[in-house]
N, C-alpha and C positions, 0 to 999 in steps of 0.2 A: 318290752314296751307294750302298752295296752292301747287299743282302739277307742276313740270315742264312739258312743251308741247313739242310735236314732230310733225313735218310736213315733209312727205316724198313726197310731190306733185311734186317736181323737181328732183328727183333721177334718172329720165330717165331709170328706171328699171320697167318692167310691173307687175302689181299686180300679174299675174299668176307665173312669174318667181320668184317673192319674195315668195309667198306661197310655191311653189315647193322647193324653197331652204330652207325654215323654217322648212318644213317638216322634212328635214334631221337632223334637230337639237333635234327632240324629244327626242331620247336616252339621249342626253347630258342634257336636261332640266330635264328628270327624274334622271339623275346622280346627278344633282346639287340638286334637291329636296331630294334626299337620304342623301346626304352630310350634310343636316340640321338636320339630327338625329344622326349623327356621332361625334358631338362634333369637337375635333381638332385631329382626328385620320385619317380624309379624306384629300386627297391631295388638295381638294377644301376647306379647313378649314376656309379660310377667310371669307366665307360666313356666319359664325357663330358668327363672332365677334361682330356684333351689338346687339346679343343676350345675351352676357356675363356679367351677372349683377354683379357677384363677381368680375370681372376684374374692371368693371366701379366703384364699390364702393371703391376698393383698391386705384385705381388712384385718385378718388375724395378725399380720406382721405389724400392721400400724397400732393396733391394739396393744401389742406386747411392747412396742417402742414408747408409747404414751404412758403405760402402766409403770414404766422405769422411773417416770418423773413423780410418781406417788401423789397424784391429784387430789387435793381435798374436795374439789368440786369439779363437775363437768356441767357446763351451761350449754344448752341447745337452743340456738336461735333459729326458729322455724316455725310455720303455722300450717294447719290443716294435715295434708298428707306427708308434710316434712317432719311431723312429729307425733300425730295421733296413734300411728302403728308402735312407735317406740314406747309411749306412755302406756299403751294397752298392755304390751308384753311386760314391761318393768313392773307395773302394779300388780298384774296377774301372778307373777312369778316371785316378786321380792316384797309385794305388799304396798298398799297405800302409804303405810307409815315408814317405809324404808328409811327416809332421811332421819328419822327421829330415834331410828336404832343405832347399833354400833357399826356404821357403814364406813368402809375405808374409803370410798369416793361417793359422795353425795351427788344428786342431780337436780338441776333446776332448768325449767322450761320457759324460755322468753317468747311467748306465742301471742302477745298483744301489745299494742302501744299505749295501754293503760298506764299513765305517768306513776300513780301511787304503787302499783304492782312492780313496775320496772325499778322504781326507786328502792323497793325492798330487796330485789335481786342485787342491786348494786351495793347496798350496805352490807350484804351477806358476803359477797365476794370480796370486798374491800377489806372486810374484817379479817377474812382468810389470808388474803395477799399481804396485808400489813403485818401479819404473825409471820411471814416467811414461808407460807404455804403455796401450793401450785393450782392453779385453775386452768383446765383446758376449755376452749371455746370452740364449739362445732357449729358452723353457721351452714344451714340446709335449706337450699332453694333449687327446686327444678329448673325455673326459668332463669333463676338468678337476678330477677328484678322485682320480686315481691315486695311491696312497699313497706309493710311491717317489718318484715325480715331486714331489709336494708336499713331501715331506722335503728332497729335494736343492735344490729350488728355493728354499726358505727359507734352507737354509743357505748356498748359494752367493750368494744375492741379499745375504744379510748381509756377507759378505765384499767384494762389489762396492760397497755403499753406503758403507763404511768409507774407500774411495779415491776416490769419485765424488760431488760435491755434486749434480751434474745427472744422478743415477743412471738416471731415467726414460729418458734418450736412449740407454742401453746395454742395454735390455731389451726383447726381442720375445717377445710371447705368441702362440702358436698353438693354437687350441681351436675348439669348437663355439660359435657365437655364442649368448651368453646363458648359457654354462656358468659355475660359480662362479669358475673362473680368468679367464674372459674379463671377468667383472665387476670382478674386482681389477685387471685389466690397464687397463680403462677408468678406474677410480676413481683409480688411481696415475699415469695418464698415459703407459702404456707403448704402444709400437706393437703393434696387434693384427692378425693374419691369421686368416681364418675357414676352417675344415674344413667342408665342405658335410656337413649333419647325417645324410645317408643313405650317405655314403662312410666305410666302416669303416676303422680304423687299418691293417690289412694291405693294403688297397687304395688307400691315400692318397699313395703316393710322388710321384705327378704333381700333387698338390695343393701348397699353400703348406707342407705338411709337409717335403717333400723339396726344393722349387724354392727356396725362400728360402736355406736353409744351402748348398746347392749353388752356387747363384748368387753368394754372398758369396765361396766359395771360388774362384770364376773360371770354374766350369764353364759349357759352352754349353747352357742349359736349354732353349733353343728347339729345339735339334738333338736333345735327349733326348726331347721331346714330339713332334717330327716322325718320329722313329723309331717311337714308339708308334702315332701316326696311322696310318703305313704298313702296319704289321702289323695293325692293327686291321681296317681294310678288308678285307684278305684272310682275316681269321678271322671275319667275318660273312658270307662267301660260301657258296654251295650246293655249289660243286665241292670235293669233299672232298680232293683232291690239292693244291689250294692252301690250303685251310682247315687249316692246321697245327695249331691248337689242337684243333679238333674231331678231326682224325685221331689226334693224339697221345692225346687223352682216350679215344678208342675202343680204341686198343690197350691203354693202362693199365687201363682197365675189364676188359677180357677177361683180362688176367692176375690181376687181383685176383678175378675169379669162379673162377679156376683154383687159387687158394689162394696166390698171391703177395701178401703184404701189406706188404712191405718195399720202399720205392722209393728207390734211391740216385741222387742228382745227383753224378756223378763228373766234377769240373771240373779240366781239364788246363791250369790256368792259376793260380798261387798267389794272385793279386790277386783272383779271382773267389770265394774262399772265403765271403765275407760276402754274396755273391749266393746262395750255398747256403743259408746260414742265413736269410736274408729268405725264400726258398722254403719252408724247413722251417716257419716260422711260418704261411705262406700255406697250405700244404697241411695241416698239423696242425690249425689252428683251424677251417678252412672245412670240412673233411671228416670229422674224427673226432667223430662225433655219436652220442649215446645214442638218439635217437628219430629216426624219419624224418618226412617231411612229413605222413603220415597220423596221426602221434602214436603209432605203434608202436615199441616198444623194439626196436632192432636192433643197436647197439654197433658202427657200422661205422667204417672209416677206414683211409687209407693211412699207413704209419708212414714219414715222410720222414727220409732220412740224407743226410750230405754227406761226400763223399771228394774228397781233392786229389791230383792226378796231378803228378809221379810219385810225391810223398811217400808217399801211403797205400797204394800198391803194396807198400811195405815193412812194413805193419801189418795190412792187411785182405784182401789180395789172396787169401792162403790160404783164409780163410773163404768169398769171394765164388766163388772157383773150384772149391773142395774141398767146402764145407759144404751146408747143405740147399737145395732148389730153391724158396727163398720170396722171392726177390728180383728185382726189375726194374731196370735201369740205364738211365739217361739220360747218355750221354757228351756233354760240352761242351768243345769246343776252340776255339783262336783261329787264324785263318789268318795274320794278320800282327801281329807284336809292335811296340812302339814302339822296342825297342832291338835291336842285334845284336852277340852276343859269340862269338868263336871261340877254341876251344881251341888255343893255340899249338903249332907244331911245334918242339919243344925236342929238339936232338940230344943235349943233356946229360942230358935224362931219358928213361928207358926208358919205352915206352908201355905203361901199366898194363893198358889196355884196347883191344884191336885195332879200329882204324877211328874213333877219336875225334879224333886230332891233325888240326888243320887244318879240323875240322868245327864248324859253328856250333852253340850249345847248343840253338837252336830244331830243327836238323836232328836232334840226339840226342833231343831231347823227342819228336819226331815219330815217330822210329823206335821208341822206348818205348811211344808210344800205339798204334802200328799192332800192335806185338807183343801189347799188351794186347788189342785187338780179336781178333786171330787165336786168342788163348788162349780168350777168352769163346766164340768161334764153336765151337772143338773141344770145349768143355765144355757145349755147348747152353745157355749162359746168355744168355738174351734181353736185347737192348738196342736203343736207338735212338741217333742221332748228330746232335748239333746244331752247327754250325760258325758261329762269330762271325767276319764279315771281319775285325774289329780290337776293340779296347777303348775306341772311341770312344764319345760320348754317343750318337749315333744307333743304334749297334749294341746298346748295353745298353737304350736305350729300347725297341727291338723285342723284346729278350727278356722285359723286365719285363711288358710288356703282353700278349705271348703266353702267359706264365705265369699271369696272372690270368684271362685268358679260359679257357685250358685247365682251371684250377681250377674255374671256375664250370661248364662242361660236365660234368666229372666228378661235380660235386654232382647235377646233373640225372640223370645215369645211376644215381648211387647213391640218388636220390630223398631227398636231404637238403636243408636249407637252408645254402647255404655262406657266409651273411653274418651269422650269429648265433655267439655263443660262450657259450651259457648256463652250461656247467659251469666256465668260467674265473671266473665270478662266485662260485662256490662257496667258493674259497680267499679272494678278496677280501672276502666277506661275514665270513667267519671272522676274517680278520686285523683287520677293524675292530672286531668284536666284542671280541676278545683285547686290543686297544689301548684301547678305551673303558673296559674294567674296570680296567687297569693305570693 
Protein backbone atom coordinates (compact mmCIF):
# COMPACT_ATOMS: atom_id res chain seq x y z
CA UNK A 1 0.00 0.00 0.00
CA UNK A 2 1.31 3.45 -0.94
CA UNK A 3 1.02 6.67 1.05
CA UNK A 4 -0.47 9.90 -0.24
CA UNK A 5 2.19 12.57 -0.73
CA UNK A 6 2.24 16.21 0.35
CA UNK A 7 4.19 19.13 -1.11
CA UNK A 8 4.29 22.48 0.73
CA UNK A 9 6.99 24.14 -1.40
CA UNK A 10 4.59 26.67 -2.94
CA UNK A 11 2.54 27.60 0.12
CA UNK A 12 4.34 30.98 0.42
CA UNK A 13 4.64 30.60 4.19
CA UNK A 14 8.11 30.33 5.67
CA UNK A 15 9.24 27.19 7.47
CA UNK A 16 9.70 29.22 10.67
CA UNK A 17 6.11 30.53 10.52
CA UNK A 18 4.77 27.03 9.87
CA UNK A 19 6.72 25.57 12.78
CA UNK A 20 5.73 28.37 15.16
CA UNK A 21 2.06 27.92 14.32
CA UNK A 22 2.33 24.12 14.52
CA UNK A 23 3.80 24.41 18.04
CA UNK A 24 0.52 25.98 19.12
CA UNK A 25 -1.20 22.76 18.10
CA UNK A 26 0.67 20.54 20.56
CA UNK A 27 -2.08 20.67 23.23
CA UNK A 28 -4.68 19.72 20.62
CA UNK A 29 -2.52 16.90 19.26
CA UNK A 30 -2.24 15.60 22.82
CA UNK A 31 -6.00 15.95 23.23
CA UNK A 32 -6.55 13.98 20.03
CA UNK A 33 -4.17 11.31 21.28
CA UNK A 34 -6.07 11.10 24.57
CA UNK A 35 -9.29 10.68 22.62
CA UNK A 36 -7.94 7.45 21.14
CA UNK A 37 -8.18 5.94 24.62
CA UNK A 38 -11.68 7.22 25.38
CA UNK A 39 -13.71 5.22 22.89
CA UNK A 40 -16.88 7.07 22.00
CA UNK A 41 -17.00 9.17 25.19
CA UNK A 42 -14.87 12.01 23.78
CA UNK A 43 -16.04 14.84 21.52
CA UNK A 44 -13.30 13.68 19.14
CA UNK A 45 -14.88 10.21 19.03
CA UNK A 46 -14.64 10.06 15.22
CA UNK A 47 -10.93 9.32 15.50
CA UNK A 48 -11.73 5.88 16.93
CA UNK A 49 -14.09 4.69 14.19
CA UNK A 50 -11.36 2.90 12.20
CA UNK A 51 -10.47 0.87 15.31
CA UNK A 52 -14.04 -0.35 15.98
CA UNK A 53 -13.79 -4.04 15.07
CA UNK A 54 -17.20 -4.91 16.53
CA UNK A 55 -18.91 -2.28 14.38
CA UNK A 56 -17.04 -3.47 11.29
CA UNK A 57 -18.07 -7.07 11.91
CA UNK A 58 -21.73 -6.15 12.44
CA UNK A 59 -21.78 -4.08 9.25
CA UNK A 60 -20.01 -6.84 7.30
CA UNK A 61 -22.53 -9.45 8.47
CA UNK A 62 -25.47 -7.26 7.47
CA UNK A 63 -23.85 -6.56 4.09
CA UNK A 64 -23.48 -10.30 3.53
CA UNK A 65 -27.12 -10.87 4.50
CA UNK A 66 -28.49 -8.15 2.20
CA UNK A 67 -26.29 -9.22 -0.73
CA UNK A 68 -28.09 -12.57 -0.66
CA UNK A 69 -31.21 -10.67 -1.74
CA UNK A 70 -29.37 -9.69 -4.97
CA UNK A 71 -30.71 -6.11 -4.86
CA UNK A 72 -31.01 -4.33 -8.16
CA UNK A 73 -30.91 -0.95 -6.40
CA UNK A 74 -29.80 0.50 -3.11
CA UNK A 75 -31.59 3.73 -2.24
CA UNK A 76 -29.98 5.89 0.43
CA UNK A 77 -32.35 8.37 2.04
CA UNK A 78 -30.20 10.91 3.85
CA UNK A 79 -28.75 14.37 3.48
CA UNK A 80 -25.49 16.15 4.35
CA UNK A 81 -23.29 14.07 6.61
CA UNK A 82 -25.67 11.15 6.14
CA UNK A 83 -24.71 10.63 2.51
CA UNK A 84 -21.94 12.96 1.31
CA UNK A 85 -19.16 10.69 2.54
CA UNK A 86 -20.75 7.67 0.88
CA UNK A 87 -21.13 9.51 -2.43
CA UNK A 88 -17.53 10.73 -2.21
CA UNK A 89 -16.05 7.26 -1.72
CA UNK A 90 -18.40 5.53 -4.15
CA UNK A 91 -17.66 7.94 -7.00
CA UNK A 92 -13.92 8.07 -6.29
CA UNK A 93 -13.52 4.29 -6.34
CA UNK A 94 -16.31 3.15 -8.67
CA UNK A 95 -16.71 6.28 -10.78
CA UNK A 96 -19.45 8.82 -11.38
CA UNK A 97 -20.88 6.67 -14.19
CA UNK A 98 -21.04 3.53 -12.05
CA UNK A 99 -24.80 3.09 -12.50
CA UNK A 100 -24.42 3.20 -16.29
CA UNK A 101 -21.95 0.36 -16.31
CA UNK A 102 -22.60 -3.34 -15.68
CA UNK A 103 -23.27 -2.85 -11.97
CA UNK A 104 -24.73 -5.70 -9.96
CA UNK A 105 -26.30 -3.25 -7.49
CA UNK A 106 -26.92 0.33 -8.57
CA UNK A 107 -27.24 3.19 -6.10
CA UNK A 108 -29.59 6.17 -5.85
CA UNK A 109 -29.42 9.04 -3.37
CA UNK A 110 -32.64 10.67 -2.14
CA UNK A 111 -31.14 13.78 -0.55
CA UNK A 112 -33.63 16.47 -1.51
CA UNK A 113 -37.38 17.02 -1.45
CA UNK A 114 -37.31 18.27 -5.02
CA UNK A 115 -40.46 16.56 -6.35
CA UNK A 116 -39.24 16.03 -9.90
CA UNK A 117 -36.01 14.41 -8.74
CA UNK A 118 -37.74 12.10 -6.24
CA UNK A 119 -40.34 11.25 -8.90
CA UNK A 120 -37.53 9.96 -11.12
CA UNK A 121 -36.17 7.79 -8.30
CA UNK A 122 -39.66 6.37 -7.71
CA UNK A 123 -40.10 5.53 -11.40
CA UNK A 124 -36.70 3.80 -11.51
CA UNK A 125 -37.30 1.60 -8.50
CA UNK A 126 -40.92 0.91 -9.44
CA UNK A 127 -39.77 -0.45 -12.80
CA UNK A 128 -37.27 -2.65 -11.00
CA UNK A 129 -39.77 -3.86 -8.39
CA UNK A 130 -42.45 -4.52 -11.02
CA UNK A 131 -39.99 -6.81 -12.81
CA UNK A 132 -39.54 -8.85 -9.64
CA UNK A 133 -36.19 -7.37 -8.64
CA UNK A 134 -35.26 -6.30 -5.13
CA UNK A 135 -34.53 -2.85 -3.72
CA UNK A 136 -32.80 -2.07 -0.41
CA UNK A 137 -33.83 1.14 1.34
CA UNK A 138 -31.25 2.56 3.74
CA UNK A 139 -32.60 5.49 5.77
CA UNK A 140 -29.77 7.47 7.39
CA UNK A 141 -30.35 10.26 9.90
CA UNK A 142 -28.30 10.90 13.01
CA UNK A 143 -31.02 12.85 14.79
CA UNK A 144 -33.76 10.73 13.29
CA UNK A 145 -35.89 13.83 12.73
CA UNK A 146 -34.34 15.47 9.65
CA UNK A 147 -37.29 16.93 7.71
CA UNK A 148 -36.15 16.03 4.18
CA UNK A 149 -35.09 12.53 5.22
CA UNK A 150 -38.34 11.81 7.08
CA UNK A 151 -40.43 12.93 4.10
CA UNK A 152 -38.47 10.94 1.54
CA UNK A 153 -38.34 7.85 3.74
CA UNK A 154 -42.12 7.77 4.05
CA UNK A 155 -42.58 8.33 0.31
CA UNK A 156 -40.13 5.64 -0.81
CA UNK A 157 -41.12 3.17 1.90
CA UNK A 158 -44.73 3.50 0.71
CA UNK A 159 -43.61 2.45 -2.78
CA UNK A 160 -41.54 -0.44 -1.46
CA UNK A 161 -44.28 -1.94 0.70
CA UNK A 162 -46.67 -2.07 -2.27
CA UNK A 163 -44.38 -4.63 -3.89
CA UNK A 164 -42.91 -6.47 -0.89
CA UNK A 165 -45.04 -8.32 1.67
CA UNK A 166 -41.96 -8.88 3.84
CA UNK A 167 -40.94 -5.25 3.43
CA UNK A 168 -39.02 -5.19 6.73
CA UNK A 169 -36.30 -7.35 5.14
CA UNK A 170 -35.53 -4.62 2.63
CA UNK A 171 -35.12 -1.67 5.01
CA UNK A 172 -32.05 -0.70 7.02
CA UNK A 173 -32.14 2.22 9.48
CA UNK A 174 -28.90 3.98 10.46
CA UNK A 175 -29.31 6.44 13.33
CA UNK A 176 -28.44 7.34 16.90
CA UNK A 177 -29.60 4.62 19.24
CA UNK A 178 -32.85 5.73 20.85
CA UNK A 179 -33.76 8.36 18.25
CA UNK A 180 -37.34 8.46 16.96
CA UNK A 181 -36.18 6.87 13.70
CA UNK A 182 -34.37 4.14 15.64
CA UNK A 183 -37.51 3.42 17.67
CA UNK A 184 -39.60 3.10 14.50
CA UNK A 185 -36.96 0.77 13.04
CA UNK A 186 -37.11 -1.51 16.07
CA UNK A 187 -40.91 -1.41 16.17
CA UNK A 188 -41.22 -2.31 12.48
CA UNK A 189 -38.56 -5.01 12.56
CA UNK A 190 -36.08 -3.19 10.32
CA UNK A 191 -32.37 -3.88 10.65
CA UNK A 192 -30.77 -1.07 12.65
CA UNK A 193 -27.21 0.25 12.62
CA UNK A 194 -26.00 2.62 15.31
CA UNK A 195 -24.16 5.92 14.87
CA UNK A 196 -22.11 6.63 18.02
CA UNK A 197 -23.78 9.54 19.78
CA UNK A 198 -20.68 11.78 19.84
CA UNK A 199 -19.77 11.18 16.20
CA UNK A 200 -21.23 14.04 14.15
CA UNK A 201 -22.63 13.44 10.70
CA UNK A 202 -19.81 15.09 8.78
CA UNK A 203 -17.30 12.95 10.70
CA UNK A 204 -19.26 9.69 10.28
CA UNK A 205 -18.07 8.26 6.96
CA UNK A 206 -16.12 5.45 8.70
CA UNK A 207 -19.17 4.48 10.77
CA UNK A 208 -22.07 2.35 9.56
CA UNK A 209 -23.27 5.50 7.75
CA UNK A 210 -20.68 4.93 5.04
CA UNK A 211 -19.50 1.37 5.55
CA UNK A 212 -22.84 -0.39 5.07
CA UNK A 213 -23.79 1.08 1.67
CA UNK A 214 -20.21 0.99 0.42
CA UNK A 215 -19.86 -2.63 1.49
CA UNK A 216 -23.12 -3.52 -0.24
CA UNK A 217 -21.74 -2.06 -3.46
CA UNK A 218 -18.72 -4.35 -3.16
CA UNK A 219 -16.08 -1.90 -1.97
CA UNK A 220 -13.29 -3.14 0.29
CA UNK A 221 -14.35 -1.36 3.46
CA UNK A 222 -11.48 -2.89 5.44
CA UNK A 223 -8.96 -1.32 3.06
CA UNK A 224 -10.81 2.00 3.43
CA UNK A 225 -10.45 2.06 7.21
CA UNK A 226 -6.90 0.67 7.06
CA UNK A 227 -5.94 3.74 5.04
CA UNK A 228 -7.56 5.89 7.70
CA UNK A 229 -5.70 4.07 10.48
CA UNK A 230 -2.36 4.56 8.77
CA UNK A 231 -2.56 8.31 8.28
CA UNK A 232 -4.22 8.81 11.67
CA UNK A 233 -1.07 7.56 13.37
CA UNK A 234 1.06 9.99 11.35
CA UNK A 235 -1.24 12.91 12.15
CA UNK A 236 -1.03 12.25 15.89
CA UNK A 237 2.75 12.66 15.95
CA UNK A 238 4.88 15.52 17.26
CA UNK A 239 7.06 15.64 14.13
CA UNK A 240 5.55 18.43 12.07
CA UNK A 241 7.08 17.15 8.82
CA UNK A 242 5.19 13.86 9.06
CA UNK A 243 2.08 15.25 10.77
CA UNK A 244 0.55 16.41 7.51
CA UNK A 245 -2.75 17.46 9.07
CA UNK A 246 -1.06 19.78 11.58
CA UNK A 247 1.27 21.23 8.96
CA UNK A 248 -1.53 21.87 6.48
CA UNK A 249 -3.68 23.42 9.21
CA UNK A 250 -0.81 25.71 10.20
CA UNK A 251 -0.32 26.87 6.60
CA UNK A 252 -4.01 27.54 6.03
CA UNK A 253 -4.36 29.36 9.34
CA UNK A 254 -1.48 31.66 8.42
CA UNK A 255 -3.15 32.51 5.11
CA UNK A 256 -6.47 33.10 6.85
CA UNK A 257 -4.84 35.60 9.23
CA UNK A 258 -3.36 37.33 6.15
CA UNK A 259 -6.82 37.97 4.70
CA UNK A 260 -7.39 34.92 2.54
CA UNK A 261 -10.74 33.39 3.41
CA UNK A 262 -11.53 31.35 0.27
CA UNK A 263 -9.97 27.90 0.29
CA UNK A 264 -10.30 25.98 -2.95
CA UNK A 265 -9.89 22.23 -3.26
CA UNK A 266 -8.81 21.83 -6.88
CA UNK A 267 -9.17 18.17 -7.81
CA UNK A 268 -7.50 16.97 -11.01
CA UNK A 269 -9.73 13.90 -11.35
CA UNK A 270 -13.38 14.12 -12.34
CA UNK A 271 -14.46 11.24 -10.10
CA UNK A 272 -13.18 13.11 -7.03
CA UNK A 273 -15.69 15.96 -7.33
CA UNK A 274 -17.92 14.61 -4.57
CA UNK A 275 -14.85 14.28 -2.37
CA UNK A 276 -14.66 18.05 -2.71
CA UNK A 277 -18.33 18.42 -1.81
CA UNK A 278 -17.84 16.24 1.27
CA UNK A 279 -14.91 18.47 2.28
CA UNK A 280 -17.02 21.56 1.65
CA UNK A 281 -19.52 20.51 4.32
CA UNK A 282 -16.76 19.40 6.68
CA UNK A 283 -14.96 22.75 6.54
CA UNK A 284 -18.03 25.00 6.38
CA UNK A 285 -19.98 23.46 9.26
CA UNK A 286 -16.95 22.83 11.45
CA UNK A 287 -15.20 26.19 11.12
CA UNK A 288 -17.85 28.74 10.16
CA UNK A 289 -18.85 29.96 13.60
CA UNK A 290 -20.54 33.03 15.05
CA UNK A 291 -18.95 32.63 18.49
CA UNK A 292 -15.61 31.34 19.68
CA UNK A 293 -15.03 28.99 22.62
CA UNK A 294 -15.03 31.95 25.04
CA UNK A 295 -18.49 32.98 23.87
CA UNK A 296 -17.21 36.05 22.05
CA UNK A 297 -18.86 36.98 18.76
CA UNK A 298 -16.21 36.51 16.09
CA UNK A 299 -17.94 35.38 12.85
CA UNK A 300 -14.97 33.37 11.60
CA UNK A 301 -14.69 30.70 8.97
CA UNK A 302 -12.95 29.50 5.86
CA UNK A 303 -15.12 29.53 2.73
CA UNK A 304 -14.54 26.17 1.00
CA UNK A 305 -14.93 25.89 -2.77
CA UNK A 306 -14.50 23.00 -5.19
CA UNK A 307 -12.86 23.05 -8.61
CA UNK A 308 -12.28 20.19 -11.05
CA UNK A 309 -9.28 19.97 -13.35
CA UNK A 310 -9.07 20.43 -16.14
CA UNK A 311 -12.75 21.35 -16.59
CA UNK A 312 -12.79 24.41 -14.35
CA UNK A 313 -9.64 25.87 -15.84
CA UNK A 314 -12.09 26.94 -18.55
CA UNK A 315 -14.45 28.60 -16.07
CA UNK A 316 -12.64 30.01 -13.03
CA UNK A 317 -8.91 30.06 -13.84
CA UNK A 318 -9.13 33.68 -15.00
CA UNK A 319 -10.47 34.67 -11.58
CA UNK A 320 -7.98 32.52 -9.67
CA UNK A 321 -4.97 33.90 -11.58
CA UNK A 322 -6.09 37.47 -12.25
CA UNK A 323 -8.55 38.23 -9.46
CA UNK A 324 -8.09 39.32 -5.84
CA UNK A 325 -5.51 37.66 -3.58
CA UNK A 326 -8.17 36.20 -1.28
CA UNK A 327 -7.75 32.51 -2.11
CA UNK A 328 -5.61 29.56 -1.09
CA UNK A 329 -5.55 26.41 -3.21
CA UNK A 330 -5.01 22.75 -2.40
CA UNK A 331 -4.33 20.80 -5.57
CA UNK A 332 -5.18 17.09 -5.52
CA UNK A 333 -3.98 14.77 -8.27
CA UNK A 334 -3.84 11.02 -8.86
CA UNK A 335 -0.62 9.23 -9.74
CA UNK A 336 -2.14 6.12 -11.34
CA UNK A 337 -5.53 5.85 -13.03
CA UNK A 338 -7.54 2.67 -13.38
CA UNK A 339 -7.67 3.11 -17.18
CA UNK A 340 -5.26 4.04 -19.98
CA UNK A 341 -6.39 5.74 -23.21
CA UNK A 342 -4.15 7.04 -25.97
CA UNK A 343 -4.93 9.60 -28.63
CA UNK A 344 -4.57 7.66 -31.89
CA UNK A 345 -2.00 8.66 -34.49
CA UNK A 346 -4.28 9.15 -37.49
CA UNK A 347 -2.57 10.10 -40.71
CA UNK A 348 -6.01 10.89 -42.14
CA UNK A 349 -6.66 13.58 -39.50
CA UNK A 350 -4.49 16.66 -39.20
CA UNK A 351 -3.15 17.15 -35.68
CA UNK A 352 -5.23 19.97 -34.24
CA UNK A 353 -2.92 20.47 -31.26
CA UNK A 354 0.80 19.69 -31.55
CA UNK A 355 2.11 16.89 -29.40
CA UNK A 356 -1.10 15.06 -28.49
CA UNK A 357 -1.23 12.23 -31.01
CA UNK A 358 0.16 8.99 -29.63
CA UNK A 359 0.05 10.41 -26.09
CA UNK A 360 -2.13 9.07 -23.28
CA UNK A 361 -4.88 11.28 -21.89
CA UNK A 362 -3.10 10.96 -18.52
CA UNK A 363 0.03 12.49 -20.06
CA UNK A 364 -2.02 15.36 -21.43
CA UNK A 365 -3.76 15.90 -18.07
CA UNK A 366 -0.40 15.87 -16.30
CA UNK A 367 0.91 18.51 -18.71
CA UNK A 368 -2.14 20.69 -18.04
CA UNK A 369 -1.66 20.25 -14.30
CA UNK A 370 2.04 21.18 -14.48
CA UNK A 371 1.18 24.21 -16.60
CA UNK A 372 -1.41 25.26 -14.03
CA UNK A 373 1.10 25.06 -11.19
CA UNK A 374 3.63 27.12 -13.16
CA UNK A 375 0.98 29.78 -13.80
CA UNK A 376 0.06 29.86 -10.08
CA UNK A 377 3.75 30.25 -9.13
CA UNK A 378 4.31 33.09 -11.58
CA UNK A 379 1.27 34.94 -10.24
CA UNK A 380 2.30 34.35 -6.61
CA UNK A 381 -0.87 32.39 -5.88
CA UNK A 382 -0.20 30.12 -2.88
CA UNK A 383 -0.97 26.41 -2.97
CA UNK A 384 -0.08 23.04 -1.53
CA UNK A 385 -0.16 19.78 -3.43
CA UNK A 386 -1.56 16.39 -2.44
CA UNK A 387 -0.89 13.36 -4.62
CA UNK A 388 -2.99 10.23 -4.24
CA UNK A 389 -1.21 7.03 -5.38
CA UNK A 390 -4.51 5.92 -6.96
CA UNK A 391 -8.25 6.02 -6.32
CA UNK A 392 -8.32 2.82 -4.29
CA UNK A 393 -10.19 2.46 -1.01
CA UNK A 394 -6.90 2.64 0.93
CA UNK A 395 -5.89 5.95 -0.68
CA UNK A 396 -9.31 7.53 -0.28
CA UNK A 397 -9.43 6.39 3.36
CA UNK A 398 -6.15 8.21 3.98
CA UNK A 399 -7.45 11.41 2.43
CA UNK A 400 -10.73 11.43 4.35
CA UNK A 401 -9.04 10.86 7.72
CA UNK A 402 -6.39 13.48 6.97
CA UNK A 403 -9.02 16.08 6.13
CA UNK A 404 -11.06 15.42 9.27
CA UNK A 405 -8.00 15.78 11.51
CA UNK A 406 -6.80 18.84 9.63
CA UNK A 407 -10.19 20.48 10.18
CA UNK A 408 -10.13 19.80 13.93
CA UNK A 409 -6.62 21.30 14.16
CA UNK A 410 -7.84 24.39 12.27
CA UNK A 411 -10.73 24.68 14.70
CA UNK A 412 -8.26 24.79 17.57
CA UNK A 413 -6.21 27.54 15.91
CA UNK A 414 -9.38 29.54 15.22
CA UNK A 415 -10.54 28.91 18.82
CA UNK A 416 -13.92 27.54 17.73
CA UNK A 417 -15.73 24.29 18.45
CA UNK A 418 -15.51 22.21 15.24
CA UNK A 419 -18.14 19.71 16.38
CA UNK A 420 -21.24 21.87 16.69
CA UNK A 421 -23.41 23.57 14.06
CA UNK A 422 -25.78 25.77 16.09
CA UNK A 423 -26.72 28.08 13.22
CA UNK A 424 -27.85 25.17 11.04
CA UNK A 425 -30.59 24.65 13.59
CA UNK A 426 -31.93 28.15 12.81
CA UNK A 427 -33.44 27.18 9.47
CA UNK A 428 -34.50 23.74 10.73
CA UNK A 429 -36.42 25.31 13.62
CA UNK A 430 -38.15 27.78 11.30
CA UNK A 431 -38.96 25.02 8.81
CA UNK A 432 -40.67 22.96 11.49
CA UNK A 433 -42.57 26.02 12.69
CA UNK A 434 -43.83 26.80 9.17
CA UNK A 435 -44.85 23.20 8.51
CA UNK A 436 -46.68 22.93 11.82
CA UNK A 437 -48.69 26.07 11.02
CA UNK A 438 -49.72 24.76 7.63
